[in-house]
C-alpha positions in Angstrom: -13.5 -8.7 5.3 -13.0 -12.0 7.1 -13.8 -11.5 10.8 -10.5 -12.8 12.0 -8.4 -10.5 9.8 -7.8 -7.1 11.3 -5.0 -4.7 11.0 -3.3 -2.8 13.8 -2.3 -0.1 11.4 -0.5 0.6 8.1 2.4 2.7 6.8 2.7 4.4 3.4 6.1 5.3 1.9 7.3 6.8 -1.3 10.3 8.3 -2.9 9.6 11.5 -4.7 12.2 12.6 -7.3 12.9 16.3 -8.1 11.2 15.9 -11.5 7.9 14.7 -9.9 5.1 17.0 -8.8 4.6 16.4 -5.1 1.3 18.2 -4.8 -0.2 16.4 -7.8 0.9 13.0 -6.5 -0.4 13.7 -2.9 -3.7 15.0 -4.3 -4.1 11.7 -6.3 -3.3 9.6 -3.3 -5.8 11.5 -1.2 -8.5 11.3 -4.0 -8.1 7.6 -4.8 -6.9 6.1 -1.5 -8.2 8.7 1.0 -4.8 9.1 2.7 -4.7 12.8 3.5 -1.7 14.7 2.3 -1.4 16.1 5.8 -0.5 12.7 7.1 2.7 12.6 5.0 5.9 13.8 6.5 9.0 14.3 4.4 12.7 14.1 4.7 15.1 15.5 2.0 17.8 13.2 0.8 20.2 12.8 -2.1 20.0 10.1 -4.7 22.9 8.0 -6.1 23.7 10.6 -8.7 23.4 13.5 -6.3 19.9 14.2 -7.4 17.5 15.6 -4.8 14.8 13.2 -3.6 12.1 13.5 -0.9 11.3 10.5 1.3 7.6 10.7 2.3 6.0 8.6 5.1 2.5 8.4 6.5 1.2 6.3 9.4 -2.3 5.0 9.1 -4.6 4.0 12.0 -6.2 0.6 12.4 -9.6 1.7 11.2 -8.3 3.5 8.2 -6.0 0.6 7.3 -9.0 -1.7 7.2 -10.8 0.6 4.8 -7.7 1.2 2.7 -7.0 -2.4 2.1 -10.6 -3.0 1.0 -10.5 0.1 -1.3 -7.2 -1.0 -2.9 -8.3 -4.6 -3.5 -11.7 -3.5 -4.9 -10.0 -1.2 -7.4 -7.3 -3.6 -8.6 -7.7 -5.3 -12.0 -8.7 -8.9 -12.2 -5.1 -9.7 -13.3 -3.5 -7.9 -10.3 -6.0 -9.6 -7.9 -5.2 -13.0 -9.4 -1.4 -12.3 -9.2 -1.9 -11.3 -5.6 -3.8 -14.4 -4.8 -1.4 -16.7 -6.6 1.7 -15.2 -5.1 0.5 -14.2 -1.7 3.6 -15.5 0.0 5.6 -12.9 -1.9 3.4 -10.1 -0.6 3.7 -11.0 3.0 6.5 -11.7 5.5 7.1 -14.1 8.4 5.4 -11.7 10.8 2.2 -11.7 8.7 2.6 -8.1 7.3 1.0 -7.5 4.0 3.0 -5.5 1.5 1.4 -3.8 -1.5 3.2 -1.6 -4.1 1.1 0.7 -6.2 2.3 2.4 -9.4 2.9 6.1 -8.7 2.4 7.2 -12.3 -0.9 5.4 -12.7 -2.1 6.9 -9.4 -1.6 10.3 -11.0 -3.8 9.1 -13.8 -6.5 8.0 -11.3 -5.8 4.3 -11.6 -4.5 1.6 -9.3 -2.1 -1.2 -10.3 0.5 -3.3 -8.6 4.0 -2.3 -9.5 7.5 -3.5 -8.4 9.3 -0.2 -9.3 8.7 3.5 -8.7 5.8 2.8 -6.4 3.8 3.9 -3.3 4.8 1.2 -0.8 2.2 0.1 1.7 2.7 -2.2 4.7 -0.3 -3.4 6.5 0.4 -4.7 10.1 -2.0 -7.4 11.2 -3.1 -7.7 14.8 -0.7 -10.3 16.1 -1.6 -13.9 16.2 0.0 -17.1 17.4 0.5 -18.4 13.9 1.3 -15.4 11.5 1.6 -17.9 8.6 -2.2 -18.2 8.8 -2.4 -14.6 7.6 -1.7 -15.7 4.1 -4.9 -17.7 4.0 -6.7 -14.8 5.6 -5.4 -12.5 2.9 -6.6 -14.9 0.2 -10.0 -15.0 1.9 -10.0 -11.2 1.8 -9.3 -11.2 -1.9 -12.2 -13.7 -2.5 -14.6 -11.7 -0.3 -14.2 -8.4 -2.2 -15.8 -8.2 -5.6 
C-alpha cells in the first residue's frame, strides 16, 4: 500500500431481505473478508411492498480497514480491477472516501466481485488531507501495488 494512503476507518452496510439467510451471509463475509459477524448491528425495517428487511451495519477500525481494502483488491478479478482503475472517480467522492460494492450472492459462493445492485456496501474513510482529490491517484497506486 502506498505510504501516504491510510484509512481512518471503514463502514460496511447491507440490506438483508426476508428470503435471505442472515447467518450464511454473515459467515461468508467473516470467512472471506474477516469482518466478524459480531461487528454487525441490525435494525428491522419494511420494504416498499411491506416486506420485512434488516439493515445491517458494521464499523471497522483503521488497522482492519487497511487490511480489508488490500484483501478485497487482491481478490478482485482483473476485469473488476481494471474497471476500478479506469473509473476511480465514480468510486470516490469529493471528501476522498472510497466506495466499493460487493455482490452479496457471490460472497455466499466464496467469491468477490464488484456489483451495483444487491450488494455489501463498503465506505473507506481516508485520513484527511489538504487535497482530497489526490486520493484518486493514491487509490490507483494502491491498485497497481497489489498483485
